[in-house]
N, C-alpha and C positions, 0 to 999 in steps of 0.2 A: 770580865772583859768589857771594855768601854765601847759604846755604840758610836762614839764620836771619833771620826777619822783623824789621823795625824794631820797637823796643819798643812804640811806640804802635799799630802795626798788630797786634801780638800782643795788646795789651789789648783792642782793638776786636774781634778774632777771638774772644777768650774771652767778651766781652760778647754777641756775636751767638749764641754757643753757649748761654749762659745764657738768653737770650730764647727760643731755639729749644726748649730743654728745658721752660721755663715754659709756653710756648704749647701745646706738645704735650700737656701735662697739663691744659690748660684753666684754669690758675691765673692770678689777677691778680698784679700786681707786689706788692701788699700781702700776699697770701697766701704768695707765695714768700718774701718778706722775713721774715714771721712764722715760717714753717716752718724757715728757716735760722737765725733769731735775729738778724737785722739790722734796722735801722730802714729805713723805706721809701726815704728819700733815698739811703742808702748802696747799696741794691739798684738804684735807678735809675741811679746813677753807675756801678755795676758793669756793668749792661747796656749803657750807652752807651760803655763803655771809657774812662771818664775818672777811674778810681780804680785805684790799685795794690793789688790784693788780696793779702793775706798767704797763706802756705801754710796756716795754720790755717783761715782763712776758706774757701779753696778746698776743704779737707777737709770742712768743715761743709756746704758746698754739695753736694759729691759725695754725702755721706751722706744729705742731705735728699732728693735726687733718686734715690737708690739706684743710682748709677753709679760706675764706677771714676774716680778723679781724672784719669787720662789722657783720659777721655771728655769732659772739659771743654775740651780743646784742639782 
C-alpha cells in the first residue's frame, strides 16, 4: 500500500491546512487572498482543494502566513 495519498486527497489536505491557518488568524477569505496576492475565487478554490497550486503560489502563501512551506502539508 502506497504512503503517497491520491492527488485529489493531497489537494484537499492542503486546502484544509490553508483554511486552518486562515481561521486561526481570524482572517476572512478575502483578507487571506489579498495578503497572498490572489483573487478571492482562486483562494476559495485553493481552500476547497479544487485547484492545482503552483510552487510559487505555495511559497507566497507560506510567506504570507509566516510558516515554512512544509507546514502547508
